[in-house]
C-alpha positions as CSV (number, residue, x, y, z in Angstrom):
1,L,42.5,21.0,-109.2
2,L,43.5,19.6,-112.5
3,L,47.1,19.6,-111.6
4,A,46.4,17.8,-108.3
5,L,44.5,15.1,-110.2
6,L,47.3,14.7,-112.7
7,V,49.8,14.4,-109.9
8,A,47.6,11.8,-108.1
9,W,47.2,9.8,-111.3
10,W,51.0,9.9,-112.0
11,C,51.7,8.7,-108.4
12,D,49.3,5.9,-108.8
13,R,50.7,4.8,-112.2
14,L,54.2,5.0,-110.8
15,V,53.4,2.5,-108.0
16,L,51.5,0.1,-110.3
17,D,53.9,0.2,-113.2
18,S,57.0,-0.2,-111.1
19,T,55.7,-3.2,-109.2
20,R,53.7,-5.2,-111.7
21,A,56.6,-7.5,-112.6
22,Y,57.0,-8.6,-109.0
23,V,53.4,-9.8,-108.5
24,A,52.6,-13.5,-108.5
25,N,49.0,-14.8,-108.4
26,S,49.9,-18.3,-107.2
27,S,52.4,-19.8,-104.8
28,A,53.8,-21.9,-107.7
29,A,54.9,-18.7,-109.4
30,V,56.7,-17.3,-106.4
31,P,60.5,-17.4,-106.4
32,I,62.3,-18.7,-103.3
33,R,63.0,-16.2,-100.6
34,P,64.1,-16.6,-97.0
35,V,61.0,-15.2,-95.5
36,A,57.4,-14.2,-96.2
37,I,56.0,-11.0,-94.6
38,V,52.3,-11.5,-93.8
39,F,50.6,-8.1,-93.1
40,G,47.8,-7.7,-90.5
41,A,44.3,-7.0,-91.8
42,G,42.0,-6.7,-88.7
43,L,40.1,-9.0,-86.5
44,K,36.5,-10.2,-86.2
45,P,34.6,-9.1,-83.0
46,D,35.4,-12.5,-81.4
47,G,39.2,-11.8,-81.9
48,T,39.8,-14.3,-84.7
49,P,41.4,-13.2,-88.0
50,S,39.2,-11.3,-90.5
51,G,38.5,-13.0,-93.8
52,M,41.2,-11.0,-95.5
53,L,43.7,-11.8,-92.8
54,A,42.8,-15.5,-92.9
55,D,43.5,-15.5,-96.6
56,R,46.9,-13.9,-96.0
57,L,47.8,-16.4,-93.3
58,D,46.7,-19.3,-95.5
59,G,48.9,-17.9,-98.3
60,G,51.9,-17.7,-96.0
61,A,51.4,-21.2,-94.7
62,E,51.2,-22.5,-98.3
63,L,54.5,-20.8,-99.2
64,L,56.1,-22.5,-96.1
65,R,54.6,-25.9,-97.0
66,E,55.9,-25.6,-100.6
67,R,59.3,-24.6,-99.3
68,K,59.2,-21.3,-101.1
69,V,60.1,-19.6,-97.8
70,A,61.8,-20.9,-94.6
71,M,60.1,-18.4,-92.1
72,L,57.0,-16.3,-91.7
73,L,57.2,-12.8,-90.3
74,F,53.8,-11.7,-89.0
75,S,53.5,-7.9,-88.8
76,G,50.4,-6.3,-87.2
77,D,48.9,-4.1,-84.5
78,N,48.7,-4.9,-80.8
79,G,48.0,-1.4,-79.8
80,T,45.5,-2.4,-77.1
81,V,44.9,-5.4,-75.0
82,E,41.5,-5.9,-76.7
83,H,43.1,-5.7,-80.2
84,N,46.1,-8.0,-80.6
85,E,46.5,-9.0,-84.2
86,L,49.7,-10.9,-83.6
87,A,48.3,-13.2,-80.9
88,S,45.4,-14.0,-83.2
89,M,47.6,-14.5,-86.3
90,F,49.9,-16.8,-84.4
91,A,47.1,-18.9,-82.9
92,Y,45.5,-19.3,-86.3
93,A,48.7,-20.3,-88.1
94,V,49.7,-22.9,-85.4
95,A,46.1,-24.3,-85.5
96,H,46.6,-24.7,-89.3
97,G,49.8,-26.7,-89.0
98,V,52.5,-24.0,-89.1
99,P,55.4,-24.9,-86.7
100,R,55.8,-22.4,-83.9
101,D,59.5,-22.1,-84.6
102,R,58.8,-21.0,-88.2
103,I,57.0,-17.8,-87.1
104,A,58.5,-14.5,-86.1
105,L,56.3,-11.6,-84.7
106,D,56.5,-7.9,-85.2
107,Y,54.2,-6.3,-82.8
108,A,54.6,-2.7,-84.1
109,G,53.4,-3.1,-87.7
110,F,50.8,-0.5,-87.3
111,D,50.6,0.2,-91.0
112,T,52.3,-0.9,-94.3
113,Y,55.1,1.6,-94.0
114,D,55.9,0.6,-90.4
115,S,55.9,-3.1,-91.4
116,C,58.3,-2.5,-94.3
117,Y,60.6,-0.2,-92.4
118,R,60.8,-2.5,-89.4
119,A,61.4,-5.6,-91.6
120,V,64.6,-3.9,-92.8
121,H,65.8,-2.0,-89.7
122,V,64.7,-4.3,-86.9
123,F,64.6,-7.8,-88.4
124,G,67.3,-7.4,-91.0
125,V,65.2,-8.6,-93.9
126,R,66.8,-8.2,-97.3
127,R,64.8,-10.6,-99.5
128,A,61.1,-11.5,-98.9
129,V,57.8,-12.5,-100.3
130,L,55.0,-10.1,-99.3
131,V,51.6,-11.7,-98.7
132,T,48.5,-9.5,-99.0
133,Q,45.5,-8.8,-101.2
134,A,46.0,-7.8,-104.8
135,F,44.7,-4.2,-104.2
136,H,47.2,-3.7,-101.4
137,L,50.2,-5.5,-102.9
138,P,51.5,-2.7,-105.2
139,R,51.9,-0.3,-102.3
140,A,53.5,-2.9,-100.1
141,L,56.0,-3.8,-102.9
142,Y,56.7,-0.1,-103.7
143,L,57.5,0.6,-100.0
144,C,59.5,-2.5,-99.3
145,R,61.5,-2.3,-102.5
146,G,62.1,1.4,-102.0
147,M,63.7,0.5,-98.6
148,G,66.0,-2.0,-100.2
149,I,64.2,-5.3,-99.8
150,D,64.4,-7.6,-102.8
151,A,60.6,-8.2,-102.5
152,V,58.2,-10.1,-104.6
153,G,54.5,-10.5,-103.8
154,L,51.8,-13.2,-103.6
155,A,48.5,-11.6,-104.4
156,E,45.5,-13.0,-102.4
157,P,42.0,-12.5,-103.7
158,D,40.5,-9.0,-103.1
159,W,37.5,-8.5,-101.0
160,C,34.7,-5.9,-101.8
161,R,35.7,-5.9,-105.5
162,V,33.2,-3.1,-106.4
163,D,35.1,-0.5,-104.4
164,G,38.5,-2.2,-104.5
165,N,40.0,0.0,-107.3
166,K,38.9,3.2,-105.6
167,I,40.2,2.1,-102.3
168,A,43.5,1.0,-103.7
169,F,43.9,4.3,-105.6
170,T,43.2,6.4,-102.5
171,I,45.6,4.4,-100.4
172,R,48.4,4.5,-102.9
173,V,48.2,8.2,-103.6
174,G,47.8,9.1,-99.9
175,R,50.7,7.0,-98.7
176,N,53.3,6.4,-101.4
177,Y,55.1,9.7,-100.5
178,Q,56.4,8.2,-97.3
179,I,59.7,6.9,-98.7
180,A,60.6,10.4,-99.9
181,V,59.2,12.4,-97.0
182,L,59.6,10.2,-93.9
183,N,62.7,8.4,-92.5
184,V,61.2,6.7,-89.5
185,P,58.0,4.7,-88.8
186,Q,55.1,6.3,-87.0
187,R,55.8,4.3,-83.8
188,T,59.0,2.5,-82.8
189,S,58.0,0.0,-80.2
190,E,60.8,-2.6,-80.0
191,Q,58.7,-5.5,-78.9
192,V,59.7,-8.1,-81.4
193,S,60.4,-11.8,-81.8
194,K,63.6,-12.0,-83.8
195,A,64.6,-14.8,-86.2
196,P,67.3,-15.3,-88.8
197,F,66.1,-14.5,-92.3
198,D,69.3,-15.0,-94.4
């Protein structure tokens, strides 16, 4: 048990320590990249973006307005007709002033690993800003950078701060093995909306 705990702690420190230098807490501190990857984060019962997802979308829109990026790549889950993150993300962004031709959609970003893998192997992303909450950002950076993306991150405010550290630790330890163990995403649907990112 002690060995397992030590390994888990080491894995968590590896992710945090290797990504800390690539985290920005404001759009002004983000270096210029061709594209921002905005990760899905669930929908409300009425089909609109959850609070966390709305924050991510607002962050991506801000990067576009400030010309930190030229395109937004939305990556999310449309696994069922009733749950289509991409349609909701697109509608929200357009309603908040993002031009339609500045948005590309990845309909098979079922989890962080899939989103990073497909950004590289389907969309050809080589340099990107990752937009997500602070607790999730180290894992996203670790995965994307491990797959060869020159990635930096914009940290949006965390939700549920009381349990945030525990949740983040569990996620990082449970998933950061994927680069070393897995070579393909969980699902490989090729329904995409391609756009140039370089």
